[in-house]
C-alpha positions as CSV (number, residue, x, y, z in Angstrom):
1,X,-0.6,-16.5,-24.2
2,X,0.9,-17.0,-21.2
3,X,2.5,-13.7,-21.2
4,X,-0.7,-12.0,-22.1
5,X,-2.5,-13.7,-19.1
6,X,0.6,-12.9,-16.8
7,X,0.3,-9.4,-18.1
8,X,-3.5,-9.0,-17.3
9,X,-3.1,-10.4,-13.9
10,X,0.0,-7.9,-13.3
11,X,-2.2,-5.3,-14.1
12,X,-5.3,-6.4,-12.1
13,X,-3.1,-6.9,-9.3
14,X,-1.4,-3.3,-9.7
15,X,-4.7,-2.2,-9.6
16,X,-6.1,-3.6,-6.5
17,X,-2.7,-2.8,-4.7
18,X,-3.4,0.8,-6.1
19,X,-7.1,0.8,-5.2
20,X,-6.7,-0.8,-2.0
21,X,-4.0,1.4,-0.9
22,X,-5.8,4.7,-1.5
23,X,-9.3,3.4,-0.8
24,X,-7.7,2.7,2.9
25,X,-5.8,5.6,3.3
26,X,-9.1,8.0,2.6
27,X,-11.1,6.0,4.9
28,X,-8.6,6.1,8.1
29,X,-7.8,9.6,7.2
30,X,-11.5,11.0,7.2
31,X,-12.1,8.2,10.2
32,X,-9.2,10.1,12.4
33,X,-10.1,13.7,11.3
34,X,-13.6,12.9,12.3
35,X,-12.4,11.9,16.3
36,X,-15.5,9.7,16.4
37,X,-13.7,6.4,17.9
38,X,-16.1,4.0,16.7
39,X,-15.7,5.3,13.2
40,X,-12.0,5.2,14.1
41,X,-12.1,1.6,15.3
42,X,-14.2,0.2,12.4
43,X,-11.8,2.3,9.7
44,X,-8.5,0.2,11.6
45,X,-10.1,-2.9,11.6
46,X,-10.9,-2.7,8.1
47,X,-7.7,-1.4,6.9
48,X,-5.8,-4.1,8.4
49,X,-8.3,-6.4,7.2
50,X,-7.9,-5.3,3.2
51,X,-4.1,-5.0,3.7
52,X,-4.1,-8.9,4.6
53,X,-6.3,-9.8,2.0
54,X,-5.8,-7.6,-1.1
55,X,-2.5,-5.5,-0.4
56,X,-0.1,-8.3,0.8
57,X,-1.0,-10.8,-2.1
58,X,-0.5,-8.3,-4.5
59,X,2.5,-6.9,-3.3
60,X,4.0,-10.3,-3.7
61,X,2.7,-11.0,-7.0
62,X,3.9,-7.7,-8.3
63,X,7.6,-8.4,-8.7
64,X,7.3,-12.3,-9.5
65,X,4.8,-10.9,-12.4
66,X,7.0,-8.0,-13.4
67,X,10.3,-10.2,-13.2
68,X,8.3,-12.8,-15.6
69,X,7.2,-10.4,-18.1
70,X,10.9,-8.7,-18.0
71,X,12.4,-11.6,-19.1
72,X,9.6,-12.9,-21.5
73,X,9.8,-9.7,-23.3
74,X,13.5,-9.8,-23.4
75,X,14.3,-6.5,-21.4
76,X,17.7,-5.9,-19.7
77,X,17.6,-5.9,-16.0
78,X,19.9,-2.6,-16.0
79,X,17.4,-0.5,-18.1
80,X,16.9,2.6,-16.6
81,X,13.4,2.6,-16.6
82,X,13.7,-0.6,-15.2
83,X,15.8,0.1,-12.2
84,X,14.1,3.3,-11.4
85,X,10.9,1.0,-11.3
86,X,12.4,-1.0,-8.8
87,X,14.0,1.3,-6.7
88,X,10.3,2.9,-6.3
89,X,9.2,-0.1,-5.5
90,X,11.7,-0.9,-2.7
91,X,10.8,2.5,-1.7
92,X,7.3,2.0,-1.5
93,X,7.4,-1.1,0.3
94,X,9.9,0.1,2.8
95,X,7.3,2.8,3.5
96,X,4.8,0.4,3.3
97,X,6.3,-2.5,5.9
98,X,6.3,0.3,9.0
99,X,2.4,1.5,8.2
100,X,1.1,-2.1,8.5
101,X,2.6,-2.0,11.8
102,X,1.5,1.4,12.8
103,X,-2.0,0.3,11.4
104,X,-1.8,-2.7,14.1
105,X,-0.9,-1.1,16.9
106,X,-3.3,2.3,16.0
107,X,-6.4,-0.6,15.8
108,X,-5.3,-1.9,19.1
109,X,-5.2,1.1,20.7
110,X,-8.7,2.5,19.3
111,X,-10.2,-1.0,20.3
112,X,-8.8,-0.3,24.0
113,X,-10.0,3.1,24.4
114,X,-13.4,1.9,22.9
115,X,-13.5,-1.1,25.2
116,X,-12.3,1.2,28.5
117,X,-14.6,4.3,27.4
118,X,-11.6,6.6,27.2
119,X,-10.2,8.8,24.7
120,X,-7.5,7.8,22.3
121,X,-4.1,8.2,23.7
122,X,-1.5,10.7,22.4
123,X,0.6,7.8,21.2
124,X,-2.2,6.9,18.7
125,X,-1.9,10.5,17.1
126,X,2.0,9.9,16.8
127,X,1.3,6.9,14.6
128,X,-1.1,8.8,12.9
129,X,1.3,11.4,11.7
130,X,3.8,9.1,10.8
131,X,1.1,7.0,9.0
132,X,0.4,10.0,7.0
133,X,4.0,10.7,6.6
134,X,4.9,7.2,5.1
135,X,1.7,7.3,2.9
136,X,3.2,10.8,1.4
137,X,6.4,8.9,0.3
138,X,4.9,5.7,-1.0
139,X,2.0,7.4,-2.9
140,X,3.8,9.3,-5.1
141,X,6.5,6.4,-5.9
142,X,3.6,3.9,-6.9
143,X,1.9,6.7,-9.1
144,X,5.4,7.2,-10.9
145,X,5.9,3.4,-11.2
146,X,2.5,3.4,-13.1
147,X,3.6,6.1,-15.6
148,X,6.9,4.1,-15.7
149,X,5.0,0.9,-16.6
150,X,3.0,2.5,-19.5
151,X,5.5,4.6,-21.0
152,X,8.1,1.8,-20.8
153,X,10.3,1.5,-24.5
154,X,9.7,-0.6,-27.0
């Protein structure tokens, strides 16, 4: 029974992780393309908050619950599908960590521009390009992890 509860929580947290990621990316991307400073500030604030409330706990829970299930199910940590999933998870994480830092900086730049009634500085748009690039690396990695988890052997 414990295994099924952990499996359910693992699936739920992966859904939260993926859903928050795709939702945050959508709203931030759309807000930035609108060039509406109030919309950008709102999106930046919301995305940063969502990362702390939803993404961070899911990022922590995923490997813990996954490793528990691997052990409980008797899989070998060296199984190719599992190694691939772990490598992709680390890749996605290595993209996500700078994205968190970038989003916080973008939020601060956008808030300052709004407070001072100034346009967004060029640095904001540099961060935007990095944010998009890192997201374009992390997103497919997570999609492949989902595929690997569904099509695990046995």
